[in-house]
C-alpha positions as CSV (number, residue, x, y, z in Angstrom):
1,M,150.7,41.8,140.4
2,P,147.5,42.1,138.2
3,T,147.6,41.7,134.5
4,H,147.8,45.0,132.6
5,Y,145.9,45.1,129.4
6,L,146.4,47.7,126.7
7,L,143.3,48.0,124.5
8,V,144.1,49.8,121.2
9,D,141.6,51.4,118.8
10,G,143.6,50.4,115.7
11,Y,142.3,52.8,113.1
12,N,142.3,55.7,115.5
13,V,145.9,55.1,116.3
14,I,146.8,54.6,112.6
15,H,145.3,58.0,111.8
16,A,147.1,59.6,114.7
17,N,150.5,58.7,113.2
18,A,151.5,60.7,110.2
19,G,153.5,57.8,108.6
20,L,150.8,55.2,109.1
21,S,148.1,57.6,108.0
22,V,149.9,58.3,104.7
23,L,150.5,54.5,104.3
24,A,146.8,53.8,104.9
25,V,145.8,55.9,101.9
26,D,147.6,53.4,99.6
27,S,147.1,50.2,101.6
28,L,145.1,49.9,104.8
29,E,146.4,46.3,105.2
30,T,150.0,47.5,105.2
31,A,149.2,50.2,107.7
32,R,147.5,47.7,110.0
33,R,150.4,45.3,109.7
34,K,152.9,48.1,110.6
35,L,150.8,49.0,113.6
36,C,150.6,45.4,114.7
37,D,154.4,45.0,114.3
38,A,155.1,48.1,116.4
39,L,152.7,46.9,119.1
40,C,154.4,43.5,119.1
41,E,157.7,45.1,119.8
42,F,156.1,47.3,122.5
43,R,154.5,44.3,124.1
44,A,157.9,42.7,124.6
45,L,159.3,45.9,126.1
46,S,156.3,46.9,128.3
47,R,154.8,43.6,129.4
48,Y,151.3,44.7,128.5
49,R,148.8,42.2,127.2
50,I,147.8,44.0,124.0
51,I,144.5,43.8,122.2
52,V,144.2,45.9,119.0
53,V,140.7,46.3,117.7
54,F,139.8,47.3,114.1
55,D,136.3,48.4,113.0
56,A,134.7,46.0,110.5
57,H,131.2,47.1,111.4
58,Q,130.5,48.2,107.9
59,V,131.4,44.9,106.4
60,A,128.2,43.3,105.3
61,G,127.8,39.9,106.8
62,G,131.1,40.3,108.7
63,E,131.3,37.7,111.5
64,G,134.3,39.3,113.1
65,S,137.5,37.6,114.0
66,V,140.1,37.3,116.8
67,E,143.6,36.1,116.0
68,T,147.0,36.2,117.7
69,H,149.8,37.9,115.9
70,N,153.2,37.6,117.5
71,G,151.8,37.7,121.0
72,I,149.1,40.3,120.6
73,K,145.4,39.8,120.0
74,V,144.1,41.3,116.7
75,V,140.3,41.8,116.6
76,F,138.2,42.7,113.7
77,T,134.7,43.5,114.9
78,K,131.6,41.9,113.5
79,E,129.0,43.7,111.4
80,A,127.3,46.5,113.3
81,E,129.9,46.5,116.1
82,T,132.3,49.4,116.4
83,A,135.8,49.2,117.8
84,D,134.6,51.5,120.6
85,H,131.9,49.2,121.6
86,Y,134.2,46.2,121.6
87,I,136.8,48.1,123.7
88,E,134.1,49.3,126.2
89,R,132.9,45.7,126.7
90,A,136.5,44.4,127.1
91,A,137.3,47.2,129.6
92,Y,134.3,46.3,131.7
93,K,135.0,42.6,131.4
94,Y,138.7,42.8,132.5
95,A,138.5,45.8,134.9
96,S,137.6,43.8,138.0
97,K,140.7,41.6,138.0
98,S,143.1,43.5,135.8
99,K,144.6,46.9,135.1
100,I,143.3,48.4,131.8
101,T,144.6,51.2,129.6
102,V,142.8,52.2,126.5
103,A,144.7,53.9,123.6
104,T,142.3,56.2,121.6
105,S,142.0,59.8,120.8
106,D,138.3,59.6,120.6
107,T,137.2,62.0,123.4
108,L,133.8,60.5,124.0
109,E,135.4,57.0,124.2
110,Q,137.9,58.3,126.7
111,I,135.2,59.6,129.0
112,I,133.2,56.3,128.8
113,I,136.4,54.3,129.5
114,L,137.1,56.3,132.6
115,G,133.7,55.2,133.9
116,S,134.8,51.6,133.8
117,G,137.8,52.3,135.9
118,A,140.3,52.0,133.0
119,S,143.0,54.6,132.4
120,R,143.4,56.2,129.0
121,I,146.2,57.3,126.8
122,S,145.9,59.3,123.6
123,A,146.9,57.7,120.3
124,Q,149.7,60.2,119.9
125,D,151.0,59.5,123.5
126,L,151.0,55.8,122.8
127,W,153.3,56.4,119.8
128,T,155.6,58.5,122.0
129,E,155.8,55.6,124.5
130,I,156.5,53.1,121.7
131,E,159.3,55.3,120.3
132,T,160.7,56.0,123.8
133,A,160.8,52.2,124.6
134,R,162.6,51.5,121.3
135,A,165.2,54.2,122.0
136,E,165.8,52.9,125.5
137,V,166.4,49.4,124.2
138,L,168.7,50.6,121.5
139,Q,170.6,52.7,124.0
140,R,171.0,49.7,126.4
141,Y,172.1,47.5,123.6
142,N,174.7,50.0,122.4
143,K,176.1,50.3,126.0
144,T,176.5,46.6,126.6
145,R,177.7,45.7,123.1
146,P,181.5,45.3,123.1
147,I,183.2,47.5,120.5
148,K,185.1,45.4,118.2
149,R,187.9,47.0,116.2
150,N,189.3,45.1,113.3
151,P,191.9,47.3,111.8
152,I,192.9,46.4,108.2
153,E,196.4,45.7,109.4
154,S,195.3,42.7,111.4
155,F,194.3,41.0,108.1
156,L,197.5,41.7,106.2
157,D,200.7,39.9,106.0
158,E,203.8,41.6,107.4
159,E,205.2,42.8,104.1
160,T,201.9,44.4,103.0
161,A,201.4,46.0,106.4
162,R,204.9,47.5,106.3
163,K,204.2,49.0,102.8
164,L,200.9,50.4,104.0
165,D,202.6,52.0,107.0
166,E,205.2,53.6,104.6
167,M,202.4,55.0,102.4
168,R,200.6,56.4,105.5
169,Y,203.5,57.8,107.5
170,G,206.0,58.4,104.8
C-alpha cells in the first residue's frame, strides 16, 4: 500500500475555520499551534503523512525551515517562496510513488494540483473530516469504556447507610 501524504496550506486552512481565523487576529502563532495540534490528532486517526506549509515568503532574509511536531512536518517557506509553490513541488516529487491529497481552498492551486495527479480537498472539508474522526473516536471510546457506578452507599458504614435510607425512603 503506497504512502498517503496530506499537504496542507496552513494559512489557507486557518482562515477557512471561524475559530482559528478569529484566534489568528490576536495571535497567529497560537492559531498555527492549534492547527498543528488538530492535524497531529488527525494523523493518528487517519494514517496520513501530513506536511503543513506556512507562507514565510515575505520574511526578508527568511531561509525557511522544516521541523517535526508530534509526527507531522511543519514547513515555513523561504523568502520569495509561497506555500502554493512548495506544495506544488512536493506534490510532483511524491506523486510517482505515493498518493497525494492537498488541502486548500485556493481554486487556482486546486487546478494545478490536479495536473500533478494529486487529489484535493477544500480547507472546510478537511475540518469536517477532522471533526468526524474525533467524533468517531469518542464514540468508540464511550462504547468500550465500562460504566462504573460508585453509589455513595458503598463508601458508608452500615449505620450511616441505614440513616440515609431512612431519610430517602421515610
